[in-house]
N, C-alpha and C positions, 0 to 999 in steps of 0.2 A: 883383806892385809894376806900378803902372801905367805908370811912367816907364819902367822898366826892361825891362818885360817878362818879369818873373821870377816864378816859384813861390816865395813866401816862407812860406806855410804850406798846411794842406789841412783838411778836415773828414771825419771818419769818420762816414758815412751808414749807416742800416738799409734794408735791402729784406727782403721775405719772396719768396723763390723757390720757388713751388710745385711738387710733381714734373713738371707737365705743362710746367714754363717759364716759365708767367705770373709775371711780376714786380708785386709789389704795393708800393704807395708808403707811406711811415709811416703818412698820415693815414687808411687805412685798416684800421690794426690798432693803432696806438700808443695812440689814446684808449682801448679797451677796455682795453690792457695796462696803462694807468695805472689805470682803476678797479678791476682785480683785484689789482694789487699786483705783476704778473709783470714790470712794466717794470723794476723795481729788477735783476732777473735778466738784461735784456736789457741794460740799462746797465752792469753789470759784466762782463759777455762782452766787449764794445766796448772796455771799459777794458783788459781783459788782450790782446786782440788788438791792439792798438794799441802795447800795449807789447813785446808779442812781434815786432810787425813792426818796431818801431823799434830791438830788439837785434837780430835778423835783419840789418839793415841797417848797423848799427853795428860788429859782428862782421865783414862784408864789407868793411867800410872804404869804405862808400859816404856819399854824403852824405846829410843827414836834415833835414826842416824841420819845425818843430811842428805838432802836430795838434791839432784842437779836437775836443771829446767833448761829447755833450750831459747834462746833469745835470736828470735830472725834478724836479719840485717837492716830490715824494713824498719825496726822497732828505733834505729840510729837515726831515722828522719823526723822522728816523733819528738817535741819538745818536753811533752809530759809523761813522758815513757818511768822512768824514776820514781816520779810522784806516784803513779797510778800502780805501780809494784810496791812500793812504800806503804800505799793506802792497804793493801790487802794484807801484807803482814800484820800489820797493826790491828786491823779488823779481826783477825783471828788469834791475835798476841802470839804469835811466833817469832822466836829469836830471830833476826835475820841472818845470822851465821849458820842456821840450819839449811837455809838455802842457796845453791850454787847456779850462780847465772853464768852457763855456759854460750859462747859465741864460738863462730867459726871463723878463720882467717880471711872469709868473705865478706865478713861484715865490715873490713878495713878497706874496701874497695869502693864502698858507698861514701865515706867520709872518714877518712883517718883520723883528723882532729876530734870530729865529733863523737866519733867512736870512743877515743882514748876518753875524751871528757866524761862521758856515759861511764865508763868503767869506773874512772876514778870517783864518780857521784856513787855509785852502788858501793863501792868500797867503803866510803866515807860514812855510808848509812849501816854498813854490818854485815852486808853481803860476802859470800865469796865467789869470786870472780874466774871462771876457767876457759882456755881456749881448747876448742875441740878440734881433731882430725888434724893436731900439727903435725906440718911435714907435708902438707898437699900443696900448699902455695909456693908460688917461687921466691916469695918476700919474708918467709918465714924467720929466717936469722936476724933479717934487718928490723923487722917490727919487734923481735922479743925483745929488744933493749929498751924499745918504750912502751910496752905494754904493761900496765899497772895490774899483773894478773898474779892470782894465788896458785894456780893449778895448772899444770901443761898436759893435755890428754894426748899422749902420743898416736899417730893413727895407727891403725893396723895393717897399713902397708908396708910400713916398718920390718913387719913379723912375717911377710910373704915370702920371703929367701928361705933357703933350704938350709943353708950353713950359718948358724949364729955363731960359729968361732971364726967365721972370714970376715969378707967387707960388712955385711949385713948387721955383726956383732959390733964393730969398730964405729960405724956411724951411729948404731944404738947408746954404745957406753960413752960418746963424746957429746951426744946432746943431753945425755943423762948428767952427765958430770958438770955440763955447762949450767943445765937448771939448778941443778944442787947447789952450785955456788951462787947463783943469784937467788937463792931460799925460796924457789919455787918446787912446789910438790909435784910429783910426777905420778901420772896414771898411764898405764900400757894399756891400749884398748887392743880388742881382736885375739886375745889369749884361747888357743884351743888345743895346745898339745904340752904333753910334761917335758919336753925338751923346752920349750918358751920359758914355764914355769921356772926349770932348772936354771935357765938363764937369767930370771929374774932375780932368783934367790941370790945370785951371786953377784949382782949389779946393785946400784943405788936405786932401784924403783922397788917398793916393798907394795904398792898398791897396783891392783890389775881388774880387768872386766872381760868378760869373753865368754863364749860357750862351754870352756874349760870349766868353768865354775857354774854358769848357769844362763840358760837361754831366757827372753824376754818373759816374764810370766804374767798372769792377771794378779791383782792385789791379794785376792785369799791366798794363794801360793805363796806370794811374796812373805807375806804373814808366817808361814810354815818356815820360812827359809830365815827369817828372823831369830824364831822362837829356837832354832838350833845353831845358828852361828854369829849371833849379835852379842858382842860384850856385856 
């Protein structure tokens, strides 16, 4: 939360740690895994690990925040995806509202109708649904009116300009106002500077993520952050 300086959510990220300790970012292996289909195994591994983590925190009587997980566009081709996800949260007795299923606009390229149907099913089950990297696709605005989405994550590219008082700010403010009128929660990504934070404080976006607040960290470090900034 920008105004309250509180942690109100988190995102589960994948990193490949090699035997020599080298850490590979997802763009160095996820595209390959998407091509050979192994991304499905990775995603479901993450879903289970997130549920295990939430269950452990709950059993210890500690605060929890919703955690977002990535959903590969490949899942849109699987008829049993929503059932498998639901089975995992039921196994660990996690309220689905604590899990945010995060899709990118590219998921709609596979099959728009099936993707929308999957999103609607997830929402019926109680999951939060978000669109990541909003603004990177050419059909963003036309898709938005049809997408049953709870959260819109505005791509960091919107903040790449130097002058948020000029055209950059006008575009951002317009997108935020549109989402607000559609009762869609807004999260701004890639926040790195004080000027960007000041812009958000004056806008309709009160939730943000980026290096200004924290870089991706291991679970133990995240626990420390929660202890300091979780309401």
